C-alpha positions, 0 to 999 in steps of 0.5 A: 057284553059289559060282563064279558069285557069285565071278565076279559079285563079280570082275566088280563089283570091276573094274567099280568099279575102272574106274569110279574110274579114269574118275572120276580120269582118272589111270592112274598117280599118283605121290607124289614126293620130290626131292633133290640126291642123285638128280641125275646127278651128285649135287648137294650141296643143303639143298633138296628138293621134293615133290608129285604127278604124275598121268599118264593113259592117253593120256598127259595129265599133271597134278600139282604140285611144291612147293620148299623150301630154294632158289630154283627157276627151272624144272621139267620132266619129262625122259626118262632112266633113273635114272643118265643125264640126258635131254631135257625131255619135259613142261615145268612152269609156275611159280606163285609162288616155290615151286610148279610145275604142269603146264599145261593140255594137258600130255601125253606123246607115245606113246613118252614115255608108254612111256618113263615106264611103263618107269621112263625119266622123271625129274622135276627142278627147276633153280636158278641155282646148278645149271642142270642140276637142283638136285633130282630124283626118278625116276618109276616109271611105277606 
């Protein structure tokens, strides 16, 4: 009887977790802190950025980044390992002077989602002074 109760409780917990995932629509939710030291090569910058990146099981991406200490020109998710640079895979839209958001319908391909889950994607913010990126954070895919 005890094992049946434990199994029933496990089923209820799993169902609740699945329900929460369905409500949030996000399989992966990351808080990110971007800095110049994470750029490749590292950048000397007094600027930084923080935000949220949410990736659903189907690859849909939502979230935002807020920048401080410099004037940003663009922000994106790129595919690339922590010590590498790579192509833009999910662009962001600028809102106001210091904030970027993922536009409606932003989505990774299955191959990009696999790279994300493996920790081989990063988000960075560009500036006029640092066209390849002023601040960066590696995404963990967790």
